[in-house]
A tleap script that builds the chain and sets N, CA, C and O, in Angstrom:
source leaprc.protein.ff14SB
mol = sequence {
  NMET LYS GLY LEU LEU GLU VAL ILE ALA LYS
  SER LEU VAL ASP ASN PRO ASP GLU VAL VAL
  VAL THR GLU LYS GLU THR GLU LYS GLY LEU
  VAL LEU GLU LEU LYS VAL ALA PRO SER ASP
  MET GLY LYS VAL ILE GLY LYS GLN GLY ARG
  ILE ALA LYS ALA ILE ARG SER VAL VAL LYS
  ALA ALA ALA SER ARG GLU ASN LYS GLN VAL
  SER VAL GLU ILE CGLU
}
set mol.1.N position { -0.467 10.205 -2.911 }
set mol.1.CA position { -0.323 8.994 -2.316 }
set mol.1.C position { -1.615 8.002 -2.245 }
set mol.1.O position { -1.999 7.273 -3.160 }
set mol.2.N position { -2.100 8.114 -1.175 }
set mol.2.CA position { -3.291 7.373 -1.124 }
set mol.2.C position { -4.355 6.622 -1.785 }
set mol.2.O position { -5.048 5.693 -1.370 }
set mol.3.N position { -4.323 7.351 -3.123 }
set mol.3.CA position { -5.366 7.316 -4.323 }
set mol.3.C position { -4.132 6.429 -4.986 }
set mol.3.O position { -4.813 5.803 -5.798 }
set mol.4.N position { -2.880 5.985 -5.178 }
set mol.4.CA position { -2.074 5.592 -5.859 }
set mol.4.C position { -2.178 3.936 -5.281 }
set mol.4.O position { -2.232 2.942 -6.006 }
set mol.5.N position { -2.191 3.959 -3.452 }
set mol.5.CA position { -2.077 2.716 -3.732 }
set mol.5.C position { -3.760 2.065 -3.332 }
set mol.5.O position { -3.747 0.835 -3.393 }
set mol.6.N position { -5.062 2.603 -2.975 }
set mol.6.CA position { -6.008 1.851 -3.639 }
set mol.6.C position { -5.958 1.749 -4.656 }
set mol.6.O position { -5.986 0.521 -4.744 }
set mol.7.N position { -5.881 2.198 -5.886 }
set mol.7.CA position { -5.720 1.553 -7.056 }
set mol.7.C position { -5.185 0.314 -7.751 }
set mol.7.O position { -5.502 -0.490 -8.628 }
set mol.8.N position { -3.968 0.650 -6.691 }
set mol.8.CA position { -3.412 -1.326 -7.214 }
set mol.8.C position { -3.397 -1.547 -6.396 }
set mol.8.O position { -2.217 -1.855 -6.228 }
set mol.9.N position { -4.032 -1.715 -5.232 }
set mol.9.CA position { -4.432 -2.997 -3.940 }
set mol.9.C position { -5.762 -3.521 -4.823 }
set mol.9.O position { -5.829 -4.742 -4.965 }
set mol.10.N position { -6.741 -2.775 -5.381 }
set mol.10.CA position { -7.459 -3.048 -5.580 }
set mol.10.C position { -7.734 -3.805 -6.996 }
set mol.10.O position { -8.735 -4.488 -7.215 }
set mol.11.N position { -7.045 -3.651 -7.598 }
set mol.11.CA position { -6.446 -4.288 -8.430 }
set mol.11.C position { -6.206 -6.005 -8.779 }
set mol.11.O position { -6.299 -6.819 -9.697 }
set mol.12.N position { -5.868 -5.898 -7.474 }
set mol.12.CA position { -4.901 -7.306 -7.294 }
set mol.12.C position { -5.783 -8.442 -6.705 }
set mol.12.O position { -5.553 -9.645 -6.835 }
set mol.13.N position { -7.207 -7.682 -5.795 }
set mol.13.CA position { -7.653 -8.461 -5.078 }
set mol.13.C position { -9.132 -8.876 -5.783 }
set mol.13.O position { -9.633 -8.746 -6.900 }
set mol.14.N position { -9.549 -9.461 -4.458 }
set mol.14.CA position { -10.874 -9.926 -5.036 }
set mol.14.C position { -12.128 -9.176 -4.832 }
set mol.14.O position { -13.024 -9.016 -5.661 }
set mol.15.N position { -12.071 -8.716 -3.563 }
set mol.15.CA position { -12.768 -7.952 -3.034 }
set mol.15.C position { -12.416 -6.470 -2.508 }
set mol.15.O position { -11.979 -5.988 -1.462 }
set mol.16.N position { -12.865 -5.953 -3.877 }
set mol.16.CA position { -11.945 -4.484 -3.649 }
set mol.16.C position { -13.083 -2.975 -3.019 }
set mol.16.O position { -12.989 -1.749 -3.058 }
set mol.17.N position { -14.053 -3.936 -2.505 }
set mol.17.CA position { -14.566 -2.691 -1.782 }
set mol.17.C position { -14.066 -3.325 -0.624 }
set mol.17.O position { -14.723 -3.004 0.366 }
set mol.18.N position { -13.323 -3.954 -0.433 }
set mol.18.CA position { -12.938 -4.020 0.819 }
set mol.18.C position { -11.757 -3.270 1.577 }
set mol.18.O position { -11.706 -3.078 2.792 }
set mol.19.N position { -10.760 -2.858 0.568 }
set mol.19.CA position { -10.236 -1.879 0.811 }
set mol.19.C position { -9.695 -1.122 1.527 }
set mol.19.O position { -10.696 -0.412 1.624 }
set mol.20.N position { -9.234 -0.796 1.923 }
set mol.20.CA position { -9.090 0.395 3.588 }
set mol.20.C position { -7.405 1.232 3.340 }
set mol.20.O position { -6.326 0.736 3.665 }
set mol.21.N position { -7.607 2.530 2.714 }
set mol.21.CA position { -6.205 2.625 2.787 }
set mol.21.C position { -6.379 4.154 4.074 }
set mol.21.O position { -7.058 5.174 3.961 }
set mol.22.N position { -5.615 3.785 5.009 }
set mol.22.CA position { -5.305 4.858 5.730 }
set mol.22.C position { -4.210 5.742 5.882 }
set mol.22.O position { -3.138 5.181 5.658 }
set mol.23.N position { -4.091 7.371 6.299 }
set mol.23.CA position { -3.258 7.969 6.603 }
set mol.23.C position { -2.999 8.378 7.691 }
set mol.23.O position { -3.914 8.747 8.428 }
set mol.24.N position { -1.325 8.440 8.200 }
set mol.24.CA position { -0.763 8.626 9.616 }
set mol.24.C position { 0.333 9.339 9.216 }
set mol.24.O position { 1.253 8.811 8.590 }
set mol.25.N position { 0.299 11.321 9.745 }
set mol.25.CA position { 1.674 11.379 9.838 }
set mol.25.C position { 2.548 11.071 11.174 }
set mol.25.O position { 2.003 11.126 12.277 }
set mol.26.N position { 3.315 10.888 11.096 }
set mol.26.CA position { 4.484 10.302 11.836 }
set mol.26.C position { 5.769 11.216 12.086 }
set mol.26.O position { 6.176 11.420 10.943 }
set mol.27.N position { 6.390 11.692 12.725 }
set mol.27.CA position { 7.688 12.158 13.148 }
set mol.27.C position { 8.262 11.844 11.400 }
set mol.27.O position { 8.549 12.766 10.637 }
set mol.28.N position { 8.335 10.400 11.029 }
set mol.28.CA position { 9.761 10.294 10.129 }
set mol.28.C position { 9.209 9.737 8.633 }
set mol.28.O position { 9.732 9.019 7.781 }
set mol.29.N position { 7.414 10.667 8.756 }
set mol.29.CA position { 6.811 11.232 7.338 }
set mol.29.C position { 5.333 10.513 7.515 }
set mol.29.O position { 4.754 10.299 8.580 }
set mol.30.N position { 5.043 10.312 6.660 }
set mol.30.CA position { 3.534 9.975 6.298 }
set mol.30.C position { 3.223 7.913 5.938 }
set mol.30.O position { 3.794 7.279 5.051 }
set mol.31.N position { 2.660 7.600 6.484 }
set mol.31.CA position { 2.356 6.185 7.012 }
set mol.31.C position { 0.959 5.871 6.329 }
set mol.31.O position { -0.050 6.462 6.713 }
set mol.32.N position { 0.901 4.618 4.968 }
set mol.32.CA position { -0.166 4.549 4.605 }
set mol.32.C position { -1.002 3.145 5.078 }
set mol.32.O position { -1.154 2.300 4.196 }
set mol.33.N position { -1.422 2.924 6.112 }
set mol.33.CA position { -1.884 1.681 5.964 }
set mol.33.C position { -2.949 0.863 5.062 }
set mol.33.O position { -4.015 1.389 4.741 }
set mol.34.N position { -2.636 -0.327 4.707 }
set mol.34.CA position { -3.329 -0.976 3.544 }
set mol.34.C position { -3.800 -2.083 4.404 }
set mol.34.O position { -3.223 -2.956 5.053 }
set mol.35.N position { -5.576 -1.624 4.110 }
set mol.35.CA position { -6.070 -3.153 5.142 }
set mol.35.C position { -7.251 -3.631 3.683 }
set mol.35.O position { -7.851 -2.904 2.892 }
set mol.36.N position { -7.213 -4.960 3.798 }
set mol.36.CA position { -7.876 -6.361 2.786 }
set mol.36.C position { -8.273 -7.082 3.636 }
set mol.36.O position { -7.900 -7.331 4.782 }
set mol.37.N position { -9.504 -7.600 2.669 }
set mol.37.CA position { -9.826 -8.862 3.540 }
set mol.37.C position { -9.188 -10.056 3.225 }
set mol.37.O position { -8.577 -10.328 2.191 }
set mol.38.N position { -9.419 -10.872 4.389 }
set mol.38.CA position { -8.255 -11.695 5.184 }
set mol.38.C position { -7.990 -12.976 3.651 }
set mol.38.O position { -6.874 -13.435 3.409 }
set mol.39.N position { -8.913 -13.244 3.038 }
set mol.39.CA position { -9.237 -14.034 1.530 }
set mol.39.C position { -7.999 -12.959 0.735 }
set mol.39.O position { -7.369 -13.558 -0.136 }
set mol.40.N position { -7.604 -11.512 0.931 }
set mol.40.CA position { -6.686 -11.350 -0.375 }
set mol.40.C position { -5.638 -11.102 -0.172 }
set mol.40.O position { -4.881 -10.608 -1.008 }
set mol.41.N position { -5.185 -11.534 1.601 }
set mol.41.CA position { -4.149 -11.245 1.977 }
set mol.41.C position { -3.053 -11.939 1.372 }
set mol.41.O position { -1.945 -11.415 1.487 }
set mol.42.N position { -3.158 -13.062 0.726 }
set mol.42.CA position { -1.824 -13.124 0.153 }
set mol.42.C position { -1.733 -12.840 -1.591 }
set mol.42.O position { -0.783 -13.331 -2.200 }
set mol.43.N position { -2.331 -12.373 -2.015 }
set mol.43.CA position { -2.678 -11.820 -3.142 }
set mol.43.C position { -2.269 -10.058 -3.251 }
set mol.43.O position { -2.426 -9.266 -4.180 }
set mol.44.N position { -1.744 -9.896 -2.005 }
set mol.44.CA position { -0.994 -8.642 -1.848 }
set mol.44.C position { 0.306 -8.682 -1.475 }
set mol.44.O position { 1.086 -7.772 -1.755 }
set mol.45.N position { 0.748 -10.077 -0.605 }
set mol.45.CA position { 1.670 -10.065 -0.114 }
set mol.45.C position { 2.693 -10.950 -0.965 }
set mol.45.O position { 3.892 -11.085 -0.718 }
set mol.46.N position { 2.014 -11.495 -1.961 }
set mol.46.CA position { 3.157 -12.551 -3.161 }
set mol.46.C position { 3.785 -12.952 -2.361 }
set mol.46.O position { 3.841 -12.705 -1.156 }
set mol.47.N position { 4.672 -14.064 -3.422 }
set mol.47.CA position { 5.155 -14.849 -2.221 }
set mol.47.C position { 6.611 -14.652 -2.436 }
set mol.47.O position { 7.323 -14.559 -3.436 }
set mol.48.N position { 6.872 -14.608 -0.734 }
set mol.48.CA position { 7.973 -14.331 -0.517 }
set mol.48.C position { 7.600 -12.976 0.031 }
set mol.48.O position { 8.445 -12.669 0.872 }
set mol.49.N position { 6.906 -12.269 -0.068 }
set mol.49.CA position { 6.624 -10.689 -0.507 }
set mol.49.C position { 7.095 -10.275 -1.452 }
set mol.49.O position { 7.500 -9.128 -1.262 }
set mol.50.N position { 7.312 -10.734 -2.713 }
set mol.50.CA position { 7.394 -9.817 -3.743 }
set mol.50.C position { 6.370 -8.490 -4.215 }
set mol.50.O position { 6.554 -7.323 -4.560 }
set mol.51.N position { 5.477 -9.175 -4.064 }
set mol.51.CA position { 4.321 -8.095 -4.515 }
set mol.51.C position { 4.262 -6.872 -3.623 }
set mol.51.O position { 4.474 -5.721 -4.005 }
set mol.52.N position { 3.956 -7.243 -2.409 }
set mol.52.CA position { 4.625 -5.641 -1.393 }
set mol.52.C position { 5.805 -5.355 -1.123 }
set mol.52.O position { 5.947 -4.491 -0.258 }
set mol.53.N position { 6.854 -5.860 -1.644 }
set mol.53.CA position { 7.644 -4.648 -1.932 }
set mol.53.C position { 7.724 -4.207 -3.368 }
set mol.53.O position { 8.419 -3.237 -3.671 }
set mol.54.N position { 7.245 -4.678 -3.994 }
set mol.54.CA position { 6.998 -3.674 -5.486 }
set mol.54.C position { 6.088 -2.656 -5.424 }
set mol.54.O position { 6.258 -1.517 -5.859 }
set mol.55.N position { 4.882 -3.194 -4.740 }
set mol.55.CA position { 4.118 -2.008 -3.844 }
set mol.55.C position { 4.462 -0.682 -3.321 }
set mol.55.O position { 4.030 0.417 -3.667 }
set mol.56.N position { 5.413 -1.025 -2.327 }
set mol.56.CA position { 6.415 -0.185 -1.508 }
set mol.56.C position { 7.328 0.699 -3.056 }
set mol.56.O position { 7.649 1.842 -3.381 }
set mol.57.N position { 7.404 -0.405 -3.494 }
set mol.57.CA position { 8.776 0.764 -4.274 }
set mol.57.C position { 7.875 1.945 -5.346 }
set mol.57.O position { 8.243 3.075 -5.665 }
set mol.58.N position { 6.596 1.219 -5.739 }
set mol.58.CA position { 6.127 2.221 -6.397 }
set mol.58.C position { 5.544 3.834 -5.795 }
set mol.58.O position { 5.605 4.936 -6.341 }
set mol.59.N position { 4.954 3.409 -4.406 }
set mol.59.CA position { 4.735 4.304 -3.959 }
set mol.59.C position { 5.527 5.061 -3.352 }
set mol.59.O position { 5.078 6.166 -3.047 }
set mol.60.N position { 6.871 4.754 -2.996 }
set mol.60.CA position { 8.121 5.077 -2.449 }
set mol.60.C position { 8.500 6.436 -3.898 }
set mol.60.O position { 8.586 7.663 -3.846 }
set mol.61.N position { 8.626 5.523 -4.957 }
set mol.61.CA position { 8.957 6.307 -6.264 }
set mol.61.C position { 8.304 7.288 -6.609 }
set mol.61.O position { 8.722 8.199 -7.324 }
set mol.62.N position { 6.772 7.153 -5.937 }
set mol.62.CA position { 6.184 8.722 -6.532 }
set mol.62.C position { 5.772 9.465 -5.253 }
set mol.62.O position { 4.748 10.147 -5.219 }
set mol.63.N position { 6.657 9.307 -4.120 }
set mol.63.CA position { 6.802 10.459 -2.950 }
set mol.63.C position { 8.097 10.642 -3.531 }
set mol.63.O position { 8.559 11.770 -3.704 }
set mol.64.N position { 8.564 9.842 -3.769 }
set mol.64.CA position { 10.262 10.541 -3.884 }
set mol.64.C position { 10.306 12.147 -5.012 }
set mol.64.O position { 10.880 13.215 -4.799 }
set mol.65.N position { 9.545 11.756 -6.064 }
set mol.65.CA position { 8.702 12.684 -6.778 }
set mol.65.C position { 8.111 14.361 -6.396 }
set mol.65.O position { 7.886 15.321 -7.134 }
set mol.66.N position { 7.985 14.163 -4.796 }
set mol.66.CA position { 7.339 15.429 -4.325 }
set mol.66.C position { 8.085 15.624 -3.363 }
set mol.66.O position { 7.657 16.498 -2.609 }
set mol.67.N position { 9.462 14.967 -2.937 }
set mol.67.CA position { 9.891 15.055 -1.956 }
set mol.67.C position { 9.304 14.184 -0.959 }
set mol.67.O position { 10.300 14.205 -0.236 }
set mol.68.N position { 8.768 13.684 -0.538 }
set mol.68.CA position { 7.868 13.351 0.541 }
set mol.68.C position { 8.689 11.850 0.842 }
set mol.68.O position { 9.043 11.152 -0.108 }
set mol.69.N position { 8.981 11.387 2.456 }
set mol.69.CA position { 9.074 10.409 3.016 }
set mol.69.C position { 7.936 9.862 3.250 }
set mol.69.O position { 7.325 10.554 4.064 }
set mol.70.N position { 7.053 8.487 2.768 }
set mol.70.CA position { 6.422 7.740 2.713 }
set mol.70.C position { 6.666 6.089 2.626 }
set mol.70.O position { 7.348 5.476 1.805 }
set mol.71.N position { 5.528 5.340 4.255 }
set mol.71.CA position { 6.017 4.123 4.181 }
set mol.71.C position { 4.559 3.129 3.786 }
set mol.71.O position { 3.544 3.630 3.302 }
set mol.72.N position { 4.679 1.963 4.036 }
set mol.72.CA position { 2.931 1.113 3.222 }
set mol.72.C position { 3.462 0.078 4.239 }
set mol.72.O position { 4.491 -0.545 3.977 }
set mol.73.N position { 2.779 -0.126 5.407 }
set mol.73.CA position { 1.940 -0.970 6.037 }
set mol.73.C position { 0.972 -1.682 5.747 }
set mol.73.O position { -0.139 -1.197 5.531 }
set mol.74.N position { 1.217 -2.929 5.694 }
set mol.74.CA position { -0.116 -3.802 5.377 }
set mol.74.C position { -0.273 -5.041 6.720 }
set mol.74.O position { 0.450 -5.757 7.413 }
set mol.75.N position { -1.664 -4.730 6.529 }
set mol.75.CA position { -2.350 -4.960 8.098 }
set mol.75.C position { -3.686 -6.096 7.739 }
set mol.75.O position { -4.417 -6.496 8.645 }
savepdb mol mol.pdb
quit
């Protein structure tokens, strides 16, 4: 899941070197934290959060194939 999120985020931003994805295991499941450069934040979130919602949908769909609970947090 971490690799998938990195590929998606790096393809959207102008500074792919500053994309950092960290994993945390919680009682609710796996939490992926996405950090990008402040100038790229708008590109990752999109208008009214549409791109962020699409990223979360793709990651959750990939996780459901492996019977896992995954959530994405954008910081």
